[in-house]
N, C-alpha and C positions, 0 to 999 in steps of 0.2 A: 639527719643528713639530707641535704636538699639536692645533692647530685644524683642522677641515675647511677646505679651501681655498675659502672664499667669495671673491668678487671683491675685497673690501676687504683680506682677508688675503693673497690671492695677490700683490697689489701690494706689500703690506708685506713679504712674504717675499723680494722682490727686493732689499730694503734690509737687512733683519735676518734672517739665516738661521735663528736660533732665539731666541725671546723668553726662555725660562726661563734665568735666571742669578741666583743668590742674591746675587751681589756688586753687582747693579744693581737700582735701584728702578724698576719699570716702571709708568708711568701709562697708564690707559686714558682716551682723550679723544674724546668725540663731537665732531662739527663744530659746536659751539656756542660763540659768542664768549666768554661769561662764563667757562666752564670752561677754554677755551683760555688765556686770560690768567691766570686763577687758578693753573692748573697751571704756567705759566711763572714766576710769582712764587715758587711753592714750589721749583721747580728752581733758581732763582737764589739762594734762601736755603740750600738744602741743599748746593750745590756747595762753598762755603767751609768747610762742616763735614766735607768729605771724602767725601760720598756721590756716586756716579755714578748719573745718572738718564737715563731715556729716556721719551719720550712717543710714543704710537701712536694715530693718528686712526682710530677704528673705530666701527662702528655699535653701538648700545646693546646689542642682543642679544649681539653678539660680545664686548663688554666683560664682561658678566655671565658668559658662558661662560668667558672667560679667567680670571676670578677663581676659577672652579671648577677649572680645569686648571692653576693655578699659573703661568700665562703673564702675567697682569696682577696687580700687587700692590696698587695703590691707584686709587680712582676718587673724584673730587671732585664728582660730579654726580648723586647718587642722589636725584632729586626725589620726595618723598613727599607725598601718597599716590599720585601719578600712576604711579609705577613699582612699586606694591605687588605686582603679580603676578609680577614678575621678582625683586624684592628679598626678600620675606617667606619663600619656600621655602628660599632659600639661607641666610638668617639662622637659620631654624629648624633647618636641618641642621648648623649650626656652620661652614659653609664661609666665611662672611664675618662681619666684626666691625664693628658700628656704632661709630664713634669720636666724632663730634660733628655738630651742625648747623652748617655753615660759613657760612651766610648768615642773618643776623638780620633779620626783617621781610619775608621772601618771602611772596608772596600771588598767587593767581589767582582772578579772578571777572570779572563784567561791568563794563565801564567806559563812561562817557559824557563828552563835553566838559564843562568846568567851567561853561559858560554854561547848559547844561541842568540841571546840579546846582543852580545858583543859582535856577533856575525851579521847583524843587521835585521834580525827578525824582532822588530820592536813594536809592532802593532798587529791587530787582527787582520788588517788589510794586507799584511806581508805573508800571511800563512799560505794562501792558495798557490803562490808562485813556488812554494817548496812542498807541495802536496806529497810528492813521492817520498821525500825524506821522512815525513810523518805517517806514511802509509794511509793518508786521508782519515786519520783517527784523532778525535778529541776525547780525552779521558774525563768522565764525569763520576759523580758519587752516588747516583741513585735515580732510577726511572721515577718520574712523577715529582721530582724536586723542582723548585723554582728555576734552578740553573739549567736543568735538563729541558724544561719547557722553553726557556730562552733559546737554547742551542737548536732544538728541533724546529722552532719557528724560523730561526736564521737559515737553517738548511732548506726548509720548505720554500722560503722566499729568495734563496740564493744570495743572501746578504754576504758581502765581501767575497763572493765566489765560493761559498761553502756548500753549494747545492749538492755536490757529489761526495761530501764528507760524511763520516759516521760518528755518532756519539757512543762511546764505550762506557755505558753506565754500569758500575759495579757497586761499590760502597766507598766510604771515606777511606777505610783501611786499604781496600784494594786499589783505589786510585793513587793514594800516596805511596803505596808499596811499588806500584808501577813507576811512579815518578822517581822514587829513590833508586830503583834498579837501573833505570835509564841514565840517571845522573852518574851513578857509579861507573857506567861504561861510556859516559859522555856521548850518549846517543840522543837523537831528537825526540822530544815529547812535548805535548801541550796538554794542559789540564785546567780544571776549574780551581782557581786559587782564591783565597780570601784572608783577610786580616781583620781581627786578631785570630791567630792560630799558631800552634807550635811549628808549623811548616816554615813560617817566616824566620824562625831562629835556626832550624836544623837543615833546611834546604837552601842552596844558593839559587834563588829564584828572582825573576823580574816580572812585573805585571805588564801586559800588553796594552798599548794605547788603543782607544776605540772612539773615534769621533762620532760614530752613530749611536753610542751609548746603549748597546744591546742589553747590558746588565743594569741599566739605570743611569740617571743623570750624573754628569761629572765622572764618566768612566767607572760606573759601578759604585759610586760613593754610597755608603750605607749609614743609616742612623740606627743605633741600638737604644731604644727608648726605655726610660723608666716610666711605668704606668701605675697609677693608683686608681682604685675604684673611687668614683667622684664623691660619694657620700662620706667615705673615710677621709679623703683629702680635705673636704669642707670642715670635718670635725676635728682634724689634727693638723692645723697650720704649722706647728713646730716640726712635724715630720716632713711636711712639704718643703720647708726651708732646708732640712737635712738632705733630702734626696735631690734637691736642686743643685747641691754642691758635691754630691757623691758621684764623681766622675773619674775616669781613667783615660790614658791614651792607649792606642792599639798595641804598642810595644809592651806596656805593663800587663795587659790582659793576655797577650801571647805568652809572656813568662808564666802567668798563673796557669794557663792551659798546659804548657810544657811540664810544669812541676806536678800537676795533677794527673794528666793522662800518659805522659811518657815516663816520668820518674816515679809515678804511683805513690806520691805523698798524700796524706789525708788533708782535706780542705781546711780543717781547724789549724793545723800546723802551718800551712801555706799562708793563711790569712794572718795568723799571729806574727809570722816572720815579716810580712809586708808592713803591718802596722808598726812593728818595732823599728824597721829600717826607714820609715818615712814619717817621722813625727811632725815635720813642718807641713807636709801635705795633709796629714790628719787634722792639724790645728786649723788649716784653711777650710777644710770640709765642715768644720764645726763653728765657723764664725756666725754669730747671731743665733745659734741653736742653744736650747736650754735643756736641762734635765726635766723630769716630770714635775719636780717641785719648784721649777722656775729659776734654778741656778745656772750659771754659765756651763756649757757642756765640756769645754776643753779641759778644765782642771779635773773633772771627774774621770775623763778618759785618760788623761796623763797619769793620774794616780793608779789606774788599772794597768797601765803599760809598765 
């Protein structure tokens, strides 16, 4: 084991004596519903191609460290720009290779219920004129998060007149609980929203425009990158071809997150359902990809479905 024995890895070592094994594709998976299900879909596709895979639930910092030490081969959740400080130095050094953006339409910015949007609160610039209605509070999901840092900087600089506002940082559960309660009573509330997430399915929300791009370019547009460690990518061009085409739209991943975190279904069942219901998508993902023995990938996967 080449990792320092952090608590997460100490528990992992009880199951997996050593991660490094060039015959196995090791996924780093943070405890995030969307990445968990997406990784399971990849594993179910790669198995009939002859690849052995393992997934390791680890903290984000440990995953990036594992990509450096050859203990993690692939990571499907490099959210950018939020993970810039961890990602950019490793890409610049040649340690990791960006393969593709695997979620089309991802975004993070402030959200309001659709009834407020219909009343004309359609941009962050509109908030301060209605400060009393919101009690000057923006609901966040955790002190120290990238979103919290963005909002505190905006308050410090009085961007969009937010200088006398407060960030109510709790947790994702606490924030969305407050949003749901306010929506049930049709009261004003503004919170940090993002897609993909189940909130986009279960809550009647709209994202606020922001010409100053507080949460990043194009009003918080986000890339969710597939990252391979560079040595592994060089040695396995067939897998690079696979992961280049292994992509989803934000609505699809929001569904995965809802099924896993709200309906509490296991990821294996969710992944299997998605594959069964989307054979044409799967075939497109496998164009030009082969099995380990060089045969076309799609017939092998089709037979397994």
